[in-house]
C-alpha positions in Angstrom: -32.6 30.5 5.8 -31.6 27.5 4.9 -28.2 26.9 4.0 -28.2 25.2 0.6 -24.6 25.1 0.1 -24.1 22.4 2.6 -26.5 20.1 1.0 -24.3 19.3 -2.2 -21.6 21.8 -2.2 -19.4 20.6 0.6 -19.1 16.9 2.3 -21.0 16.3 5.4 -18.0 14.1 6.5 -15.6 16.3 4.4 -12.5 14.1 5.0 -11.1 12.0 2.1 -10.9 8.8 3.9 -14.5 9.1 4.6 -15.3 9.6 1.1 -13.2 6.7 0.1 -14.8 4.5 2.6 -18.5 5.3 1.1 -16.9 4.8 -2.6 -15.6 1.3 -1.3 -18.8 0.2 0.2 -20.2 1.2 -3.4 -17.5 -0.4 -5.6 -18.2 -3.7 -3.4 -21.5 -3.8 -3.5 -22.4 -2.7 -7.1 -19.1 -3.2 -8.7 -16.5 -0.7 -9.8 -17.6 -0.3 -13.4 -21.1 0.2 -12.4 -20.6 3.0 -10.0 -20.2 6.0 -11.5 -18.7 9.3 -10.0 -22.0 11.0 -9.7 -23.0 8.0 -7.9 -20.4 8.2 -5.2 -21.0 12.4 -4.9 -24.8 11.7 -4.1 -23.7 9.1 -1.5 -21.2 11.1 0.3 -23.8 14.3 0.3 -21.1 16.2 -2.2 -21.4 17.7 -5.5 -19.1 16.4 -8.5 -17.2 19.7 -8.1 -16.4 18.9 -4.7 -15.4 15.4 -5.8 -13.0 16.7 -8.2 -11.6 18.5 -5.7 -10.1 15.7 -4.2 -9.6 13.4 -7.1 -9.0 13.8 -10.5 -10.8 10.5 -11.8 -12.7 7.5 -10.3 -9.6 5.5 -10.4 -7.4 8.1 -8.3 -9.7 7.5 -5.3 -8.6 3.9 -5.4 -4.7 4.5 -6.3 -3.9 7.6 -4.5 -3.1 5.9 -1.2 -1.2 3.3 -2.7 1.0 6.1 -4.3 1.2 7.4 -0.9 2.0 4.3 0.7 4.8 3.7 -1.7 6.3 7.3 -0.9 6.3 6.5 2.9 7.8 3.3 2.5 10.7 5.0 0.2 11.1 7.7 2.9 11.4 5.4 5.5 13.7 3.3 3.8 16.1 6.6 2.9 16.0 7.6 6.8 16.4 4.2 8.0 19.3 3.5 10.5 22.6 2.1 8.4 23.7 0.5 11.7 21.0 -1.8 11.3 21.1 -5.2 9.1 19.6 -4.6 5.8 16.1 -6.7 6.5 16.0 -4.9 10.0 15.9 -1.7 8.5 13.5 -3.1 5.7 11.3 -4.3 8.2 11.1 -1.5 10.5 10.4 0.9 7.3 7.9 -1.2 6.4 6.2 -1.5 9.5 6.4 2.3 10.0 4.8 2.9 6.6 2.3 0.5 6.9 1.2 1.9 10.2 0.6 5.3 8.6 -2.2 3.9 6.1 -3.8 1.0 8.2 -6.7 2.9 9.5 -8.8 2.0 12.1 -11.8 2.2 10.1 -10.6 -0.8 8.0 -10.8 1.1 4.6 -7.2 0.4 3.6 -7.9 -3.7 4.2 -11.2 -3.0 2.3 -9.3 -1.7 -0.8 -7.6 -5.7 -0.8 -11.0 -7.2 -0.8 -11.7 -4.6 -3.6 -9.0 -5.3 -5.8 -9.4 -9.0 -5.4 -12.8 -8.9 -7.1 -12.5 -6.3 -9.8 -11.1 -6.8 -12.8 -11.2 -3.7 -13.7 -8.4 -2.9 -11.0 -6.0 -5.8 -11.9 -3.2 -4.1 -14.1 -3.4 -1.3 -11.4 -2.5 -3.3 -8.9 0.3 -5.2 -10.3 1.8 -2.1 -11.1 1.4 -0.7 -8.2 3.2 -3.5 -6.4 5.9 -3.9 -8.8 6.7 -0.2 -7.9 6.8 -0.8 -4.3 8.7 -4.2 -4.8 11.1 -2.3 -6.7 11.4 0.3 -4.1 12.6 -2.5 -1.7 14.8 -3.9 -4.4 16.7 -0.2 -4.8 17.2 0.0 -1.0 18.9 -3.6 -1.0 21.3 -2.7 -4.1 22.2 0.8 -2.4 23.2 -1.2 1.1 25.0 -3.9 -0.8 26.7 -2.2 -4.0 24.7 -4.6 -6.1 22.4 -3.2 -8.9 18.4 -3.8 -7.9 17.8 -6.1 -11.1 20.4 -8.6 -9.6 19.3 -11.5 -8.1 19.5 -10.8 -4.4 17.9 -7.5 -4.4 14.8 -8.5 -6.7 14.7 -11.8 -4.5 14.1 -9.3 -1.5 11.9 -7.1 -3.2 9.8 -10.1 -4.5 9.8 -12.2 -1.2 8.7 -9.5 0.8 5.7 -8.3 -1.7 4.2 -11.7 -1.9 4.4 -12.1 1.8 2.9 -8.4 2.3 0.1 -9.4 0.1 -0.6 -12.9 1.5 -0.3 -11.5 5.1 -3.1 -8.7 4.1 -5.2 -11.1 2.2 -5.4 -13.5 5.2 -6.2 -10.5 7.8 -8.8 -9.3 5.2 -10.6 -13.0 5.0 -10.6 -13.4 8.9 -11.8 -9.6 9.6 -9.0 -9.0 11.8 -8.2 -5.5 13.4 -5.8 -3.1 11.8 -3.7 -3.8 15.1 -3.8 -7.7 14.7 -3.0 -7.1 10.8 0.2 -5.0 11.6 1.1 -7.8 14.3 0.6 -10.3 11.9 2.9 -8.7 9.3 5.4 -7.9 11.3 5.9 -11.7 12.6 5.8 -12.7 9.0 8.6 -10.3 8.2 10.3 -11.3 11.3 10.3 -14.8 9.9 11.5 -14.4 6.4 14.0 -11.7 7.0 16.3 -14.1 8.7 16.9 -16.3 5.5 17.0 -13.2 3.2 19.4 -11.8 5.5 21.5 -14.5 5.2 21.3 -14.3 1.1 22.3 -10.7 1.6 25.1 -11.6 3.8 26.6 -14.3 1.8 26.3 -12.0 -1.7 28.3 -9.6 0.4 31.0 -12.1 1.1 31.8 -13.1 -2.3 34.9 -12.1 -3.5 34.7 -9.1 -6.2 34.6 -10.1 -9.5 37.6 -8.4 -11.4 37.1 -7.5 -15.0 
């Protein structure tokens, strides 16, 4: 007797990552707006019901890992060694969190290609990276006694966000492996950490304003 349940009720390759890989391929090939949830389900050999067990919508397939990444970055920052200089702690936390999402299959990298070529996702991309940069700024503020909206914390968050995106876009264009990308990112963060740490140190050395 044929087991019909395996044909559409359950993914042949059941991991969330594998569904995302196929969906992103469809988005890049056919366009995000033109790719329906039904098309994704058919391509993955699952039912729409099974799809919705993984994701609440089509956009959630794109964004959930970014939300996880932001949380992972915040967790890594919150557990960072306070004996480390601020920028060294941030660099370590960001690399730890990024290592957790930069899969060998290249799905994380292909998301950058998708975001850069999909106008419908631009607003969501800006909001997610703003949230990431604000997490960095809050950490700097907590370590320095400043407010997250003050110049130095805001500048650090903005600079690291720009460096991160530039590094991943360059890696995506050159087709680097995840290992090569992580090495490139770490080297970039090491380079820009020095002047940013100098700004933090200078700010902390300023006399506190009275009144």
